[in-house]
N, CA, C and O atoms as CSV, one atom per row, in Angstrom:
chain,resi,resn,atom,element,x,y,z
A,1,MET,N,N,26.593,2.398,16.517
A,1,MET,CA,C,25.807,2.263,16.500
A,1,MET,C,C,24.467,1.983,17.927
A,1,MET,O,O,23.256,1.786,18.027
A,2,ALA,N,N,25.353,2.094,18.566
A,2,ALA,CA,C,24.875,1.622,20.664
A,2,ALA,C,C,23.701,3.126,20.295
A,2,ALA,O,O,23.785,4.294,19.916
A,3,LEU,N,N,22.838,2.294,20.639
A,3,LEU,CA,C,21.400,2.994,21.252
A,3,LEU,C,C,21.821,3.753,22.800
A,3,LEU,O,O,22.306,3.221,23.799
A,4,THR,N,N,21.508,4.908,22.610
A,4,THR,CA,C,21.433,6.060,23.571
A,4,THR,C,C,19.775,5.701,24.266
A,4,THR,O,O,18.824,5.091,23.778
A,5,ARG,N,N,19.958,6.385,25.603
A,5,ARG,CA,C,18.426,6.498,25.904
A,5,ARG,C,C,18.038,7.953,25.575
A,5,ARG,O,O,16.897,8.250,25.223
A,6,SER,N,N,18.961,8.778,25.694
A,6,SER,CA,C,18.185,10.565,24.600
A,6,SER,C,C,18.063,9.970,23.884
A,6,SER,O,O,17.387,9.034,24.312
A,7,ARG,N,N,18.438,9.750,22.266
A,7,ARG,CA,C,18.421,9.455,20.919
A,7,ARG,C,C,17.223,8.358,20.478
A,7,ARG,O,O,16.482,8.375,19.496
A,8,ASP,N,N,17.299,7.632,21.316
A,8,ASP,CA,C,15.933,6.549,20.950
A,8,ASP,C,C,15.027,6.218,21.971
A,8,ASP,O,O,14.480,5.125,22.114
A,9,MET,N,N,14.885,7.281,22.719
A,9,MET,CA,C,13.467,6.702,23.252
A,9,MET,C,C,12.918,8.069,23.125
A,9,MET,O,O,13.553,9.104,22.922
A,10,ASN,N,N,11.492,7.901,23.292
A,10,ASN,CA,C,10.432,8.522,23.208
A,10,ASN,C,C,9.810,9.623,24.789
A,10,ASN,O,O,9.415,9.114,25.838
A,11,PRO,N,N,9.860,10.566,24.623
A,11,PRO,CA,C,9.459,10.822,26.169
A,11,PRO,C,C,7.870,10.994,26.278
A,11,PRO,O,O,7.273,11.172,27.339
A,12,ASP,N,N,7.265,10.912,24.972
A,12,ASP,CA,C,5.528,11.041,24.821
A,12,ASP,C,C,5.406,9.090,25.269
A,12,ASP,O,O,4.682,8.403,25.989
A,13,ARG,N,N,6.300,8.910,24.563
A,13,ARG,CA,C,6.114,7.328,25.181
A,13,ARG,C,C,6.606,6.661,25.869
A,13,ARG,O,O,7.336,5.954,25.174
A,14,PRO,N,N,6.714,6.347,27.034
A,14,PRO,CA,C,8.113,5.601,27.917
A,14,PRO,C,C,7.381,4.131,28.098
A,14,PRO,O,O,6.307,3.550,28.255
A,15,GLY,N,N,9.294,3.942,27.902
A,15,GLY,CA,C,9.432,2.273,27.554
A,15,GLY,C,C,9.371,1.871,26.278
A,15,GLY,O,O,9.298,0.665,26.042
A,16,ALA,N,N,9.398,3.214,24.801
A,16,ALA,CA,C,9.291,2.537,23.570
A,16,ALA,C,C,10.708,3.252,23.346
A,16,ALA,O,O,11.073,4.330,23.816
A,17,TYR,N,N,11.475,2.301,22.435
A,17,TYR,CA,C,12.824,2.277,22.156
A,17,TYR,C,C,12.876,2.129,20.613
A,17,TYR,O,O,12.496,1.170,19.941
A,18,LEU,N,N,13.369,3.164,20.253
A,18,LEU,CA,C,13.961,2.867,18.373
A,18,LEU,C,C,14.378,1.328,18.135
A,18,LEU,O,O,15.421,0.909,18.636
A,19,CYS,N,N,13.451,0.399,17.274
A,19,CYS,CA,C,13.967,-0.201,17.262
A,19,CYS,C,C,14.114,-0.833,15.843
A,19,CYS,O,O,13.927,-0.055,14.909
A,20,PHE,N,N,14.394,-2.009,15.568
A,20,PHE,CA,C,14.401,-3.132,14.295
A,20,PHE,C,C,13.112,-3.951,14.128
A,20,PHE,O,O,13.096,-4.906,14.905
A,21,ASP,N,N,12.183,-3.873,13.455
A,21,ASP,CA,C,11.277,-4.920,13.211
A,21,ASP,C,C,11.069,-5.948,12.046
A,21,ASP,O,O,10.652,-5.771,10.901
A,22,PRO,N,N,11.534,-7.192,12.761
A,22,PRO,CA,C,11.666,-7.766,10.948
A,22,PRO,C,C,10.624,-8.196,10.646
A,22,PRO,O,O,10.527,-9.077,9.792
A,23,ARG,N,N,9.512,-7.644,11.316
A,23,ARG,CA,C,8.332,-7.916,10.392
A,23,ARG,C,C,7.471,-7.000,10.022
A,23,ARG,O,O,6.262,-7.051,9.797
A,24,ASP,N,N,8.647,-5.716,9.971
A,24,ASP,CA,C,8.219,-4.519,9.146
A,24,ASP,C,C,8.799,-4.473,7.326
A,24,ASP,O,O,9.549,-3.534,7.061
A,25,PRO,N,N,8.517,-5.261,6.390
A,25,PRO,CA,C,9.325,-5.044,5.286
A,25,PRO,C,C,9.839,-3.851,4.702
A,25,PRO,O,O,10.609,-3.749,3.747
A,26,ALA,N,N,9.135,-2.657,5.638
A,26,ALA,CA,C,9.498,-1.013,4.935
A,26,ALA,C,C,11.080,-0.992,6.241
A,26,ALA,O,O,11.686,0.062,6.436
A,27,GLN,N,N,11.356,-1.902,6.736
A,27,GLN,CA,C,12.642,-1.283,7.434
A,27,GLN,C,C,13.906,-2.009,7.169
A,27,GLN,O,O,13.680,-2.982,6.449
A,28,HIS,N,N,15.216,-1.882,7.506
A,28,HIS,CA,C,16.057,-2.516,7.087
A,28,HIS,C,C,16.765,-2.151,7.842
A,28,HIS,O,O,16.979,-0.955,8.041
A,29,VAL,N,N,17.667,-3.709,8.855
A,29,VAL,CA,C,18.346,-3.981,9.674
A,29,VAL,C,C,19.709,-3.010,10.021
A,29,VAL,O,O,20.093,-2.716,11.153
A,30,HIS,N,N,20.416,-2.540,8.552
A,30,HIS,CA,C,21.326,-1.504,8.809
A,30,HIS,C,C,20.637,-0.173,8.692
A,30,HIS,O,O,21.585,0.515,9.069
A,31,ASP,N,N,19.837,0.551,8.486
A,31,ASP,CA,C,18.730,1.584,8.418
A,31,ASP,C,C,18.327,2.211,9.318
A,31,ASP,O,O,17.107,2.334,9.426
A,32,ARG,N,N,19.082,2.742,10.147
A,32,ARG,CA,C,18.458,3.006,11.487
A,32,ARG,C,C,16.917,4.589,10.767
A,32,ARG,O,O,15.812,4.976,11.144
A,33,ALA,N,N,17.528,4.795,10.056
A,33,ALA,CA,C,15.803,6.235,9.530
A,33,ALA,C,C,14.947,5.195,8.957
A,33,ALA,O,O,14.188,5.703,8.132
A,34,THR,N,N,14.747,3.672,9.106
A,34,THR,CA,C,13.571,3.006,8.993
A,34,THR,C,C,13.046,2.494,9.970
A,34,THR,O,O,11.982,1.890,9.839
A,35,TRP,N,N,13.642,2.608,11.135
A,35,TRP,CA,C,13.182,1.907,12.241
A,35,TRP,C,C,11.983,2.471,13.227
A,35,TRP,O,O,12.054,3.611,13.688
A,36,LYS,N,N,11.189,1.840,13.434
A,36,LYS,CA,C,10.052,2.357,14.243
A,36,LYS,C,C,9.736,2.368,16.147
A,36,LYS,O,O,9.976,1.311,16.729
A,37,LEU,N,N,9.468,2.986,16.578
A,37,LEU,CA,C,9.301,3.085,18.200
A,37,LEU,C,C,8.441,1.584,18.453
A,37,LEU,O,O,7.560,0.846,18.011
A,38,SER,N,N,9.328,1.758,19.399
A,38,SER,CA,C,8.482,0.311,19.869
A,38,SER,C,C,8.615,-0.216,21.276
A,38,SER,O,O,9.773,-0.362,21.668
A,39,ASP,N,N,7.444,-0.592,22.274
A,39,ASP,CA,C,7.793,-1.183,23.516
A,39,ASP,C,C,7.530,-2.856,23.580
A,39,ASP,O,O,6.893,-3.599,24.325
A,40,ASN,N,N,8.195,-2.991,22.640
A,40,ASN,CA,C,7.778,-4.808,22.357
A,40,ASN,C,C,9.736,-5.205,23.576
A,40,ASN,O,O,10.847,-4.681,23.506
A,41,ALA,N,N,9.271,-6.114,24.306
A,41,ALA,CA,C,10.233,-5.989,24.479
A,41,ALA,C,C,11.935,-7.126,24.034
A,41,ALA,O,O,13.085,-7.271,24.447
A,42,ILE,N,N,11.193,-7.556,23.169
A,42,ILE,CA,C,11.618,-8.731,22.754
A,42,ILE,C,C,12.102,-8.165,21.377
A,42,ILE,O,O,12.931,-8.985,20.982
A,43,LEU,N,N,11.978,-7.077,20.377
A,43,LEU,CA,C,11.999,-6.295,19.604
A,43,LEU,C,C,13.430,-4.821,20.124
A,43,LEU,O,O,14.049,-4.019,19.424
A,44,ILE,N,N,13.432,-5.107,21.732
A,44,ILE,CA,C,14.196,-3.544,21.914
A,44,ILE,C,C,15.929,-4.277,22.117
A,44,ILE,O,O,17.035,-3.964,21.677
A,45,SER,N,N,15.272,-5.669,23.261
A,45,SER,CA,C,16.062,-6.809,24.023
A,45,SER,C,C,17.512,-6.852,22.538
A,45,SER,O,O,18.594,-6.265,22.572
A,46,ALA,N,N,16.854,-7.926,21.196
A,46,ALA,CA,C,17.568,-7.513,19.848
A,46,ALA,C,C,17.933,-6.521,19.440
A,46,ALA,O,O,18.986,-6.428,18.810
A,47,THR,N,N,17.476,-5.937,19.589
A,47,THR,CA,C,17.662,-4.341,18.388
A,47,THR,C,C,19.708,-3.748,19.725
A,47,THR,O,O,20.901,-3.616,19.454
A,48,MET,N,N,19.108,-3.661,20.612
A,48,MET,CA,C,19.998,-3.432,21.326
A,48,MET,C,C,21.059,-4.511,21.667
A,48,MET,O,O,21.980,-4.136,22.392
A,49,LEU,N,N,21.058,-5.788,21.250
A,49,LEU,CA,C,22.479,-6.838,21.590
A,49,LEU,C,C,22.773,-6.311,19.820
A,49,LEU,O,O,23.776,-5.656,19.534
A,50,PHE,N,N,22.131,-6.564,19.171
A,50,PHE,CA,C,22.147,-5.958,17.532
A,50,PHE,C,C,23.164,-4.726,17.963
A,50,PHE,O,O,24.360,-5.008,17.882
A,51,ALA,N,N,22.993,-4.044,18.192
A,51,ALA,CA,C,23.805,-2.401,18.231
A,51,ALA,C,C,24.929,-2.403,19.529
A,51,ALA,O,O,25.828,-1.565,19.599
A,52,ALA,N,N,24.743,-3.391,20.451
A,52,ALA,CA,C,25.950,-3.557,21.346
A,52,ALA,C,C,27.428,-4.346,20.512
A,52,ALA,O,O,28.609,-4.127,20.782
A,53,HIS,N,N,26.798,-5.422,19.311
A,53,HIS,CA,C,27.933,-5.739,18.603
A,53,HIS,C,C,27.933,-5.104,17.298
A,53,HIS,O,O,28.385,-5.787,16.379
A,54,GLU,N,N,27.558,-4.047,17.054
A,54,GLU,CA,C,27.761,-3.045,16.008
A,54,GLU,C,C,27.672,-4.278,14.630
A,54,GLU,O,O,28.470,-4.710,13.798
A,55,GLY,N,N,26.162,-4.522,14.988
A,55,GLY,CA,C,25.959,-5.508,13.358
A,55,GLY,C,C,26.531,-6.371,12.776
A,55,GLY,O,O,26.503,-6.844,11.640
A,56,LYS,N,N,27.477,-6.665,14.379
A,56,LYS,CA,C,27.744,-7.487,13.748
A,56,LYS,C,C,27.462,-9.008,14.267
A,56,LYS,O,O,28.221,-9.872,13.827
A,57,CYS,N,N,26.665,-9.312,14.963
A,57,CYS,CA,C,26.211,-9.781,15.966
A,57,CYS,C,C,24.947,-11.091,14.883
A,57,CYS,O,O,23.883,-10.668,14.433
A,58,PRO,N,N,25.301,-12.251,14.723
A,58,PRO,CA,C,24.794,-13.398,14.447
A,58,PRO,C,C,23.284,-13.516,14.532
A,58,PRO,O,O,22.908,-14.687,14.587
A,59,ILE,N,N,22.111,-12.403,14.564
A,59,ILE,CA,C,20.976,-12.557,15.657
A,59,ILE,C,C,20.292,-13.036,14.525
A,59,ILE,O,O,20.403,-12.490,13.428
A,60,SER,N,N,19.541,-14.092,14.744
A,60,SER,CA,C,18.191,-14.738,14.176
A,60,SER,C,C,17.073,-14.277,13.708
A,60,SER,O,O,16.207,-14.799,14.410
A,61,TRP,N,N,16.674,-13.738,13.088
A,61,TRP,CA,C,15.346,-12.543,12.870
A,61,TRP,C,C,14.335,-12.787,13.302
A,61,TRP,O,O,13.526,-12.160,13.986
A,62,GLU,N,N,14.390,-14.221,12.683
A,62,GLU,CA,C,13.302,-14.787,12.389
A,62,GLU,C,C,12.445,-15.435,13.470
A,62,GLU,O,O,11.226,-15.605,13.472
A,63,LYS,N,N,13.433,-15.788,14.469
A,63,LYS,CA,C,13.094,-16.369,15.887
A,63,LYS,C,C,12.955,-14.818,16.635
A,63,LYS,O,O,12.245,-14.694,17.633
A,64,VAL,N,N,13.619,-13.786,16.119
A,64,VAL,CA,C,12.927,-12.642,16.745
A,64,VAL,C,C,11.295,-11.905,16.566
A,64,VAL,O,O,10.588,-11.207,17.292
A,65,ALA,N,N,11.163,-12.505,15.148
A,65,ALA,CA,C,9.689,-11.673,14.574
A,65,ALA,C,C,8.297,-12.609,15.209
A,65,ALA,O,O,7.168,-12.289,15.582
A,66,ALA,N,N,9.072,-13.954,15.100
A,66,ALA,CA,C,8.343,-15.074,15.994
A,66,ALA,C,C,7.779,-14.735,17.773
A,66,ALA,O,O,6.678,-14.884,18.303
A,67,LEU,N,N,8.961,-14.288,18.250
A,67,LEU,CA,C,8.985,-13.787,19.764
A,67,LEU,C,C,8.468,-12.800,19.847
A,67,LEU,O,O,7.962,-12.650,20.959
A,68,ALA,N,N,8.270,-11.655,18.908
A,68,ALA,CA,C,7.874,-10.391,18.719
A,68,ALA,C,C,6.340,-10.477,18.712
A,68,ALA,O,O,5.595,-9.553,19.041
A,69,ASP,N,N,5.926,-11.787,18.268
A,69,ASP,CA,C,4.319,-11.708,17.742
A,69,ASP,C,C,3.779,-12.207,19.016
A,69,ASP,O,O,2.592,-12.074,19.314
A,70,LEU,N,N,4.639,-12.774,19.760
A,70,LEU,CA,C,3.951,-14.119,21.281
A,70,LEU,C,C,4.169,-12.857,21.965
A,70,LEU,O,O,3.170,-12.453,22.561
A,71,CYS,N,N,5.265,-12.079,22.047
A,71,CYS,CA,C,4.455,-10.565,23.198
A,71,CYS,C,C,3.468,-9.622,22.933
A,71,CYS,O,O,3.183,-8.621,23.591
A,72,GLU,N,N,3.017,-10.004,21.989
A,72,GLU,CA,C,1.620,-8.799,21.323
A,72,GLU,C,C,0.457,-9.613,21.398
A,72,GLU,O,O,-0.665,-9.142,21.582
A,73,ASP,N,N,0.795,-11.318,21.203
A,73,ASP,CA,C,-0.155,-12.064,21.636
A,73,ASP,C,C,-0.964,-12.080,22.937
A,73,ASP,O,O,-0.599,-12.998,23.670
A,74,PRO,N,N,-2.508,-10.918,23.717
A,74,PRO,CA,C,-2.950,-11.115,24.453
A,74,PRO,C,C,-3.171,-12.177,25.301
A,74,PRO,O,O,-3.353,-11.991,26.504
A,75,GLU,N,N,-3.174,-13.580,24.660
A,75,GLU,CA,C,-3.487,-14.347,25.855
A,75,GLU,C,C,-2.156,-14.423,26.401
A,75,GLU,O,O,-2.145,-14.581,27.621
A,76,PHE,N,N,-1.165,-14.364,25.905
A,76,PHE,CA,C,0.343,-14.367,27.000
A,76,PHE,C,C,1.010,-13.238,27.447
A,76,PHE,O,O,2.171,-13.158,27.848
A,77,LEU,N,N,-0.124,-12.070,27.303
A,77,LEU,CA,C,0.287,-10.679,27.798
A,77,LEU,C,C,-0.171,-11.068,29.265
A,77,LEU,O,O,-1.093,-11.875,29.380
A,78,PRO,N,N,0.824,-10.184,31.122
A,78,PRO,CA,C,0.612,-10.470,32.293
A,78,PRO,C,C,-1.058,-10.025,32.289
A,78,PRO,O,O,-1.474,-9.227,31.450
A,79,GLN,N,N,-2.091,-10.728,33.479
A,79,GLN,CA,C,-3.449,-10.411,33.659
A,79,GLN,C,C,-3.809,-10.295,35.103
A,79,GLN,O,O,-3.240,-11.001,35.935
A,80,PRO,N,N,-4.811,-9.358,35.464
A,80,PRO,CA,C,-4.407,-8.482,36.361
A,80,PRO,C,C,-4.382,-9.461,37.747
A,80,PRO,O,O,-3.789,-9.097,38.763
A,81,ASP,N,N,-5.205,-10.930,37.640
A,81,ASP,CA,C,-5.427,-11.557,38.334
A,81,ASP,C,C,-4.287,-12.911,38.607
A,81,ASP,O,O,-4.374,-13.826,39.426
A,82,MET,N,N,-2.932,-12.550,37.304
A,82,MET,CA,C,-2.151,-13.512,37.949
A,82,MET,C,C,-0.800,-13.537,39.331
A,82,MET,O,O,-0.611,-12.516,39.993
A,83,PRO,N,N,-0.527,-13.966,39.416
A,83,PRO,CA,C,0.592,-13.629,40.976
A,83,PRO,C,C,1.739,-13.316,40.147
A,83,PRO,O,O,2.189,-13.659,39.053
A,84,PRO,N,N,2.095,-12.381,41.280
A,84,PRO,CA,C,3.907,-12.105,40.898
A,84,PRO,C,C,4.829,-13.132,40.408
A,84,PRO,O,O,4.939,-14.268,40.869
A,85,ARG,N,N,5.632,-12.506,39.201
A,85,ARG,CA,C,6.420,-13.834,39.348
A,85,ARG,C,C,7.732,-12.410,39.183
A,85,ARG,O,O,7.777,-11.214,38.896
A,86,ARG,N,N,8.925,-13.897,39.715
A,86,ARG,CA,C,9.976,-13.184,39.744
A,86,ARG,C,C,10.831,-12.548,38.812
A,86,ARG,O,O,11.023,-13.296,37.853
A,87,LEU,N,N,11.500,-11.318,38.697
A,87,LEU,CA,C,12.154,-10.746,37.707
A,87,LEU,C,C,13.426,-11.620,37.844
A,87,LEU,O,O,13.982,-11.964,38.887
A,88,ALA,N,N,13.898,-12.016,36.060
A,88,ALA,CA,C,14.970,-12.100,35.966
A,88,ALA,C,C,16.010,-11.384,36.556
A,88,ALA,O,O,15.954,-10.236,37.000
A,89,THR,N,N,17.580,-12.637,36.513
A,89,THR,CA,C,18.253,-10.977,36.822
A,89,THR,C,C,18.598,-10.667,35.701
A,89,THR,O,O,17.956,-11.114,34.751
A,90,ARG,N,N,20.017,-9.575,35.427
A,90,ARG,CA,C,20.155,-9.596,34.882
A,90,ARG,C,C,21.598,-10.684,33.362
A,90,ARG,O,O,21.742,-10.578,32.144
A,91,ASP,N,N,22.125,-11.363,34.202
A,91,ASP,CA,C,22.901,-12.459,33.649
A,91,ASP,C,C,22.126,-13.309,33.137
A,91,ASP,O,O,22.220,-13.645,31.956
A,92,GLU,N,N,20.845,-13.994,34.326
A,92,GLU,CA,C,19.717,-14.673,33.132
A,92,GLU,C,C,19.504,-14.248,32.063
A,92,GLU,O,O,19.846,-14.921,31.090
A,93,THR,N,N,18.818,-12.887,31.875
A,93,THR,CA,C,18.218,-12.617,30.609
A,93,THR,C,C,19.761,-12.559,29.814
A,93,THR,O,O,19.943,-13.359,28.896
A,94,ASP,N,N,20.655,-11.775,30.119
A,94,ASP,CA,C,21.517,-11.810,29.117
A,94,ASP,C,C,21.970,-13.251,27.962
A,94,ASP,O,O,21.976,-13.234,26.731
A,95,ALA,N,N,22.223,-14.092,28.644
A,95,ALA,CA,C,22.236,-15.559,29.049
A,95,ALA,C,C,20.591,-16.171,28.116
A,95,ALA,O,O,20.716,-16.801,27.066
A,96,MET,N,N,19.374,-15.905,28.618
A,96,MET,CA,C,18.334,-16.138,27.741
A,96,MET,C,C,18.595,-15.597,26.048
A,96,MET,O,O,18.274,-16.289,25.082
A,97,LEU,N,N,19.083,-14.559,25.971
A,97,LEU,CA,C,18.623,-13.729,24.702
A,97,LEU,C,C,19.269,-14.398,24.502
A,97,LEU,O,O,18.788,-15.405,23.982
A,98,ARG,N,N,20.973,-14.401,24.756
A,98,ARG,CA,C,21.743,-15.152,23.459
A,98,ARG,C,C,21.604,-16.261,23.032
A,98,ARG,O,O,22.273,-16.637,22.069
A,99,SER,N,N,20.671,-17.089,23.662
A,99,SER,CA,C,20.272,-18.961,23.561
A,99,SER,C,C,19.054,-18.411,22.634
A,99,SER,O,O,17.992,-19.025,22.531
A,100,VAL,N,N,19.128,-18.078,22.455
A,100,VAL,CA,C,17.622,-18.080,21.786
A,100,VAL,C,C,17.628,-17.091,20.312
A,100,VAL,O,O,17.379,-17.515,19.183
A,101,LEU,N,N,18.059,-15.378,20.761
A,101,LEU,CA,C,18.156,-14.961,19.938
A,101,LEU,C,C,19.614,-15.038,18.933
A,101,LEU,O,O,19.565,-14.409,17.876
A,102,LEU,N,N,20.396,-15.506,19.136
A,102,LEU,CA,C,21.392,-15.476,18.102
A,102,LEU,C,C,22.009,-16.855,17.690
A,102,LEU,O,O,22.285,-17.842,18.372
A,103,LYS,N,N,22.152,-16.568,16.183
A,103,LYS,CA,C,22.617,-18.057,15.804
A,103,LYS,C,C,23.065,-18.685,16.124
A,103,LYS,O,O,23.556,-18.370,17.208
A,104,ALA,N,N,23.370,-19.986,15.702
A,104,ALA,CA,C,24.315,-21.006,16.337
A,104,ALA,C,C,25.027,-21.026,15.546
A,104,ALA,O,O,24.828,-21.181,14.341
A,105,GLU,N,N,26.241,-20.827,16.260
A,105,GLU,CA,C,27.119,-21.338,15.477
A,105,GLU,C,C,28.143,-22.415,14.998
A,105,GLU,O,O,28.841,-22.994,15.831
A,106,PRO,N,N,28.245,-22.703,13.609
A,106,PRO,CA,C,28.805,-23.984,13.019
A,106,PRO,C,C,29.838,-24.368,13.905
A,106,PRO,O,O,30.604,-23.746,14.640
A,107,GLN,N,N,29.571,-26.072,13.522
A,107,GLN,CA,C,30.359,-26.614,14.618
A,107,GLN,C,C,32.062,-27.339,14.096
A,107,GLN,O,O,31.985,-28.414,13.501
A,108,GLY,N,N,32.658,-27.096,14.189
A,108,GLY,CA,C,33.874,-26.999,13.642
A,108,GLY,C,C,34.902,-28.548,13.656
A,108,GLY,O,O,35.619,-28.845,14.612
A,109,GLY,N,N,34.816,-29.081,12.854
A,109,GLY,CA,C,34.649,-30.944,12.789
A,109,GLY,C,C,36.268,-31.048,11.962
A,109,GLY,O,O,36.729,-32.144,11.641
């Protein structure tokens, strides 16, 4: 189920990957044929996390949908007059994605 650059990227749309979008009722998380190209960073990240764990990752698709909406809200998009921001390291990004996108594990007791 892993995403591969050649299979899931579109040369006509750089930065777009084949992704599951939980906001689209026509798409099903376990049916890649229903997924669509997206350049939404949250959808790409969640789909890659899902694929990396072969679909056994407890992703909170409700959170993914809400964050995907924010990624597409013009109010939150970078503006030309904004100062540059430091990019997160891969470890920082992975930690953030795991804490935000994964469902909390039930506490044992």
